[in-house]
C-alpha positions as CSV (number, residue, x, y, z in Angstrom):
1,M,116.4,104.9,86.1
2,C,114.0,103.1,83.8
3,R,113.9,104.1,80.2
4,T,111.2,101.7,79.1
5,P,108.0,100.4,80.6
6,E,109.5,96.8,80.3
7,T,112.5,97.7,82.5
8,L,110.2,99.4,85.0
9,A,108.0,96.3,85.1
10,R,110.9,94.0,85.7
11,R,112.3,96.1,88.5
12,L,108.9,96.3,90.2
13,E,108.6,92.5,89.9
14,I,111.9,92.1,91.9
15,L,110.5,94.4,94.6
16,R,107.2,92.5,94.7
17,V,109.0,89.2,95.1
18,Y,111.2,90.7,97.9
19,Y,108.2,92.1,99.7
20,N,106.1,88.9,99.6
21,F,108.7,86.1,99.8
22,V,111.8,87.5,101.6
23,R,110.8,90.4,103.9
24,E,109.7,89.4,107.4
25,H,106.5,91.1,108.5
26,A,106.5,91.6,112.3
27,S,102.7,92.0,112.4
28,L,102.3,88.4,111.1
29,G,104.6,86.8,113.6
30,K,108.3,86.0,114.0
31,R,110.1,85.2,110.7
32,T,106.8,85.1,108.7
33,T,106.3,86.4,105.1
34,L,103.1,87.2,103.3
35,A,103.7,84.3,100.9
36,M,103.9,81.9,103.9
37,V,100.5,83.2,105.2
38,A,99.0,82.9,101.8
39,G,100.3,79.3,101.5
40,L,102.6,80.0,98.5
41,A,105.8,79.2,100.4
42,K,106.7,77.0,103.4
43,R,109.6,79.0,104.4
44,R,111.2,82.4,104.0
45,L,113.4,82.7,100.8
46,T,116.8,84.3,100.7
47,L,117.8,87.0,98.2
48,R,120.4,84.5,96.9
49,E,117.6,81.9,96.2
50,V,115.5,84.6,94.4
51,F,118.3,85.7,92.2
52,M,119.7,82.3,91.5
53,S,116.4,80.6,90.6
54,R,115.4,80.2,86.9
55,V,112.0,81.4,86.1
56,P,110.2,81.2,82.8
57,E,110.0,84.4,80.7
58,L,106.5,85.7,80.8
59,P,105.1,88.4,78.7
60,L,104.9,91.7,80.6
61,T,101.5,93.2,80.8
62,C,100.6,96.7,82.0
63,G,97.3,98.1,83.1
64,R,97.7,100.8,80.4
65,S,99.1,101.1,76.9
66,W,102.3,103.1,76.7
């Protein structure tokens, strides 16, 4: 459960990274991710790599004001 818009935004970001960098898309070919097709990654990432990597803290922006 998300009690604040910031928490919701952070959780949605995790899903976005999973969908684009970790999840294989059968329609694109064997073991291919959307990030690989877009040229953002050379290989499929693992969940361990996603959660263990350090990323800079960026300000969260939403399309609407809460």
